TIGU-140273 format. One line per 5 residues: number of its first residue (from 1); their letters; for each residue y, x, z of N, C-alpha, C, CB. Coordinates in Angstrom, 1 decimal. Glycine has a CB too. Example, Ala and Ser with C-alpha at 12.3 -4.5 7.8 and 13.67 -1.06 7.14 Angstrom:
1	as	-5.7,13.2,7.8,-4.5,12.3,7.8,-3.3,13.2,7.8,-4.5,11.3,9.0  -2.2,12.8,7.1,-1.1,13.7,7.1,0.0,12.9,7.9,-0.6,14.1,5.7
//
This chain:
1	meydl	7.8,-23.3,-55.7,8.5,-22.2,-55.2,8.5,-21.1,-56.2,8.0,-21.7,-53.8  9.7,-20.6,-56.6,9.8,-19.5,-57.6,10.1,-18.2,-56.9,10.9,-19.9,-58.6  9.5,-17.2,-57.4,9.7,-15.9,-56.8,10.7,-15.0,-57.6,8.4,-15.1,-56.6  11.5,-14.3,-57.0,12.5,-13.4,-57.7,11.8,-12.1,-57.8,13.8,-13.3,-56.9  11.4,-11.7,-59.0,10.6,-10.5,-59.2,11.4,-9.2,-58.8,10.3,-10.4,-60.7
6	kdlfr	12.7,-9.2,-59.0,13.6,-8.1,-58.6,13.6,-8.0,-57.1,15.0,-8.3,-59.1  13.6,-9.1,-56.4,13.6,-9.0,-55.0,12.3,-8.5,-54.5,13.9,-10.4,-54.4  11.2,-8.9,-55.1,9.9,-8.5,-54.7,9.7,-7.0,-54.9,8.8,-9.2,-55.6  10.3,-6.4,-56.0,10.3,-5.0,-56.2,11.1,-4.3,-55.2,10.7,-4.7,-57.6  12.3,-4.8,-54.8,13.1,-4.2,-53.8,12.4,-4.2,-52.5,14.4,-5.0,-53.7
11	qaari	11.7,-5.3,-52.1,10.9,-5.3,-50.9,9.8,-4.2,-50.9,10.3,-6.7,-50.6  9.1,-4.1,-52.0,8.0,-3.2,-52.2,8.6,-1.7,-52.0,7.3,-3.3,-53.5  9.8,-1.5,-52.6,10.4,-0.2,-52.5,10.8,0.1,-51.0,11.6,-0.1,-53.4  11.3,-0.9,-50.3,11.6,-0.7,-48.9,10.4,-0.4,-48.1,12.3,-1.9,-48.4  9.3,-1.1,-48.4,8.0,-0.9,-47.6,7.5,0.5,-47.9,7.0,-1.9,-48.0
16	qekik	7.6,0.9,-49.2,7.1,2.3,-49.5,8.0,3.4,-48.8,7.2,2.5,-51.1  9.3,3.1,-48.8,10.1,4.1,-48.1,9.8,4.1,-46.6,11.6,3.7,-48.3  9.6,3.0,-46.0,9.2,2.9,-44.6,7.9,3.6,-44.3,9.1,1.4,-44.1  6.9,3.5,-45.2,5.6,4.2,-45.1,5.9,5.7,-45.1,4.7,3.7,-46.2  6.7,6.2,-46.0,7.1,7.6,-46.0,7.7,8.1,-44.7,8.0,7.9,-47.2
21	eiqeq	8.6,7.2,-44.1,9.2,7.6,-42.9,8.1,7.6,-41.7,10.3,6.5,-42.5  7.2,6.7,-41.7,6.2,6.7,-40.7,5.3,7.9,-40.9,5.3,5.4,-40.8  5.0,8.3,-42.1,4.1,9.5,-42.3,4.9,10.7,-41.8,3.8,9.6,-43.8  6.2,10.8,-42.1,6.9,11.9,-41.6,6.9,12.0,-40.1,8.4,11.9,-42.1  7.1,10.8,-39.4,7.1,10.8,-38.0,5.7,11.2,-37.4,7.5,9.3,-37.5
26	lsrrt	4.7,10.7,-38.1,3.3,11.0,-37.7,3.0,12.5,-37.8,2.3,10.2,-38.5  3.6,13.2,-38.7,3.4,14.6,-38.8,4.0,15.4,-37.6,4.0,15.2,-40.1  4.9,14.8,-37.0,5.5,15.4,-35.8,4.9,15.0,-34.5,7.0,15.1,-35.7  4.1,13.9,-34.5,3.4,13.5,-33.3,2.0,14.1,-33.2,3.4,11.9,-33.2  1.6,14.3,-32.0,0.2,14.9,-31.8,-0.5,14.2,-30.7,0.4,16.4,-31.5
31	vtvdt	-1.9,14.4,-30.8,-2.8,14.0,-29.8,-3.6,15.2,-29.4,-3.7,12.8,-30.2  -3.8,15.4,-28.1,-4.6,16.5,-27.6,-5.8,16.0,-26.8,-3.7,17.4,-26.7  -6.9,16.5,-27.1,-8.1,16.1,-26.4,-8.9,17.4,-26.0,-9.1,15.3,-27.3  -9.7,17.2,-24.9,-10.5,18.4,-24.5,-11.9,17.9,-24.2,-9.9,19.0,-23.2  -12.9,18.8,-24.3,-14.3,18.6,-24.0,-14.8,19.7,-23.1,-15.1,18.5,-25.4
36	gggmv	-15.9,19.4,-22.5,-16.5,20.4,-21.7,-15.7,20.7,-20.5,-16.8,21.7,-22.4  -15.0,19.7,-19.9,-14.2,19.9,-18.7,-13.0,20.8,-19.0,-15.0,20.4,-17.6  -12.5,20.7,-20.2,-11.3,21.5,-20.6,-11.7,22.9,-21.2,-10.5,21.8,-19.3  -12.9,23.1,-21.5,-13.3,24.4,-22.0,-12.8,24.5,-23.5,-14.8,24.5,-22.0  -12.8,23.4,-24.2,-12.3,23.4,-25.6,-11.2,22.3,-25.7,-13.4,23.1,-26.6
41	tvtvn	-10.0,22.7,-26.2,-8.9,21.7,-26.3,-8.4,21.8,-27.8,-7.7,22.1,-25.4  -8.3,20.6,-28.4,-7.9,20.5,-29.8,-6.7,19.6,-29.9,-9.1,19.9,-30.7  -5.7,20.0,-30.7,-4.5,19.2,-30.9,-4.5,18.8,-32.4,-3.2,19.9,-30.5  -4.3,17.5,-32.7,-4.3,17.0,-34.0,-3.0,16.2,-34.2,-5.6,16.1,-34.3  -2.4,16.4,-35.4,-1.2,15.6,-35.6,-1.5,14.3,-36.2,-0.2,16.4,-36.5
46	grqev	-0.5,13.4,-36.4,-0.7,12.1,-36.9,-1.1,12.0,-38.3,0.5,11.3,-36.7  -1.1,13.1,-39.0,-1.5,13.2,-40.4,-3.0,13.7,-40.5,-0.6,14.1,-41.2  -3.7,13.7,-39.4,-5.1,14.1,-39.3,-5.3,15.6,-39.6,-5.9,13.3,-40.1  -4.3,16.4,-39.2,-4.4,17.9,-39.4,-4.6,18.5,-38.0,-3.1,18.4,-40.1  -5.6,19.3,-37.9,-5.8,20.1,-36.7,-4.8,21.2,-36.6,-7.3,20.7,-36.6
51	vsikl	-4.0,21.1,-35.6,-2.9,22.1,-35.5,-3.1,23.2,-34.5,-1.6,21.4,-35.1  -4.1,23.0,-33.5,-4.5,24.1,-32.6,-5.8,23.8,-32.0,-3.4,24.3,-31.6  -6.5,24.9,-31.7,-7.7,24.9,-31.0,-7.6,25.9,-29.9,-9.0,25.1,-31.9  -7.8,25.5,-28.6,-7.7,26.5,-27.5,-9.1,26.5,-26.8,-6.6,26.1,-26.5  -9.5,27.8,-26.5,-10.8,28.0,-25.8,-10.5,28.6,-24.5,-11.7,28.8,-26.7
56	dpqcv	-11.2,28.0,-23.5,-11.2,28.6,-22.1,-12.0,29.9,-22.2,-11.7,27.7,-21.0  -11.5,31.0,-21.8,-12.3,32.3,-21.9,-13.6,32.2,-21.3,-11.5,33.4,-21.3  -13.8,31.4,-20.3,-15.1,31.2,-19.7,-16.2,30.7,-20.6,-15.0,30.3,-18.4  -15.8,30.0,-21.6,-16.8,29.3,-22.5,-17.2,30.2,-23.6,-16.2,28.1,-23.1  -16.7,31.4,-23.7,-17.1,32.3,-24.8,-18.2,33.3,-24.3,-15.9,33.1,-25.3
61	dprdi	-19.4,32.8,-24.5,-20.6,33.6,-24.1,-21.4,33.8,-25.4,-21.4,32.9,-23.0  -21.5,35.1,-25.8,-22.2,35.3,-27.1,-23.6,34.7,-27.1,-22.3,36.8,-27.3  -24.2,34.5,-25.9,-25.6,34.0,-25.9,-25.6,32.5,-26.1,-26.3,34.3,-24.6  -24.4,31.8,-26.0,-24.4,30.4,-26.0,-23.4,29.8,-27.1,-24.0,29.8,-24.7  -23.4,30.5,-28.2,-22.6,30.0,-29.4,-22.9,28.6,-29.8,-22.8,31.0,-30.6
66	pmled	-24.1,28.1,-29.9,-24.4,26.8,-30.3,-23.7,25.7,-29.3,-25.9,26.5,-30.3  -23.6,26.0,-28.0,-22.9,25.1,-27.1,-21.4,25.0,-27.4,-23.2,25.5,-25.7  -20.9,26.2,-27.7,-19.4,26.3,-28.0,-19.2,25.6,-29.3,-19.0,27.8,-28.1  -20.0,25.7,-30.3,-19.8,25.0,-31.6,-19.9,23.5,-31.4,-20.9,25.5,-32.6  -20.8,23.0,-30.5,-20.9,21.6,-30.3,-19.6,21.1,-29.6,-22.1,21.3,-29.4
71	lilta	-19.1,21.9,-28.6,-17.9,21.5,-27.9,-16.7,21.4,-28.9,-17.6,22.5,-26.8  -16.6,22.4,-29.8,-15.5,22.4,-30.7,-15.6,21.2,-31.7,-15.5,23.7,-31.5  -16.8,21.0,-32.2,-17.0,19.8,-33.1,-16.7,18.5,-32.4,-18.5,19.8,-33.6  -17.1,18.3,-31.2,-16.8,17.1,-30.4,-15.3,16.9,-30.2,-17.5,17.1,-29.1  -14.6,18.0,-29.9,-13.2,17.9,-29.6,-12.4,17.6,-30.9,-12.7,19.2,-29.0
76	vnlgm	-12.8,18.3,-32.0,-12.1,18.0,-33.3,-12.4,16.6,-33.7,-12.7,19.0,-34.4  -13.6,16.1,-33.6,-13.8,14.7,-34.0,-13.1,13.7,-33.2,-15.3,14.4,-34.0  -13.0,13.9,-31.9,-12.3,13.1,-31.0,-10.8,13.1,-31.3,-12.5,13.4,-29.5  -10.3,14.3,-31.5,-8.9,14.4,-31.9,-8.6,13.7,-33.2,-8.5,15.9,-32.1  -9.4,13.8,-34.2,-9.2,13.1,-35.4,-9.2,11.5,-35.2,-10.3,13.5,-36.5
81	krsre	-10.2,11.1,-34.4,-10.3,9.6,-34.1,-9.0,9.2,-33.4,-11.5,9.3,-33.2  -8.5,9.9,-32.5,-7.2,9.5,-31.8,-6.1,9.6,-32.7,-7.0,10.4,-30.5  -6.0,10.5,-33.6,-5.0,10.6,-34.6,-5.0,9.4,-35.5,-5.1,12.0,-35.4  -6.1,9.0,-36.0,-6.2,7.8,-36.8,-5.7,6.6,-36.1,-7.7,7.6,-37.3  -6.1,6.5,-34.8,-5.6,5.4,-33.9,-4.1,5.4,-33.8,-6.2,5.4,-32.5
86	laaee	-3.5,6.6,-33.7,-2.1,6.7,-33.6,-1.4,6.3,-34.9,-1.7,8.2,-33.3  -2.0,6.7,-36.1,-1.5,6.3,-37.4,-1.6,4.7,-37.5,-2.2,7.0,-38.5  -2.7,4.2,-37.1,-2.9,2.7,-37.3,-1.9,2.0,-36.4,-4.3,2.3,-36.9  -1.6,2.5,-35.2,-0.6,1.8,-34.3,0.8,1.8,-34.9,-0.6,2.5,-32.9  1.1,3.0,-35.5,2.4,3.1,-36.2,2.6,2.1,-37.4,2.7,4.5,-36.6
91	mkhlt	1.5,2.1,-38.2,1.5,1.2,-39.3,1.6,-0.3,-38.9,0.3,1.4,-40.2  1.0,-0.6,-37.7,1.1,-2.0,-37.3,2.5,-2.5,-37.1,0.3,-2.1,-35.9  3.4,-1.6,-36.8,4.8,-1.9,-36.6,5.4,-2.4,-38.0,5.6,-0.7,-36.1  4.8,-1.9,-39.1,5.3,-2.2,-40.4,4.6,-3.5,-40.9,5.1,-1.1,-41.3  3.3,-3.5,-40.7,2.5,-4.6,-41.4,2.3,-5.8,-40.5,1.2,-4.0,-41.8
96	gpypl	2.6,-5.7,-39.2,2.3,-6.8,-38.3,0.9,-7.1,-38.2,3.1,-8.1,-38.8  0.5,-8.4,-38.2,-0.9,-8.7,-38.0,-1.8,-8.5,-39.3,-1.0,-10.1,-37.5  -1.2,-8.0,-40.3,-1.9,-7.9,-41.6,-2.1,-6.4,-41.9,-1.1,-8.5,-42.8  -3.3,-5.9,-41.5,-3.6,-4.4,-41.7,-3.7,-4.1,-43.1,-4.8,-4.0,-40.9  -3.1,-3.0,-43.5,-3.2,-2.5,-44.9,-4.0,-1.3,-44.9,-1.8,-2.3,-45.5
101	pftvt	-4.7,-1.0,-45.9,-5.4,0.3,-46.0,-4.4,1.4,-45.9,-6.2,0.5,-47.3  -4.6,2.4,-45.1,-3.7,3.5,-44.8,-4.3,4.8,-45.1,-3.1,3.4,-43.4  -3.8,5.5,-46.0,-4.3,6.9,-46.2,-3.1,7.8,-46.0,-4.9,7.1,-47.6  -3.4,8.9,-45.4,-2.4,10.0,-45.1,-2.4,10.9,-46.3,-2.6,10.7,-43.8  -1.2,11.2,-46.8,-1.0,12.1,-48.0,-0.3,13.3,-47.5,-0.3,11.4,-49.2
//
């Protein structure tokens, strides 16, 4: 079986263009998570960028800053995890059962 090198390059270019489209779509999609019963809410886009952090005014107690820091850290990490899952799901449409390494640029 002989491969057409030009066709292979065309396919690679189409895949690269599709990946760019998916990355653009992911930048517009978000996941929102909360911790502490809604005391801290974090929104992350599909490019793993934190786009907002909301704090319930009840959780801002100057005597309990370490708890607030833990809640924020937990919410950000959970948001990032869900954002990576979102990106992986979108890439699955392109790669099918063959996962490719995916980095967001």
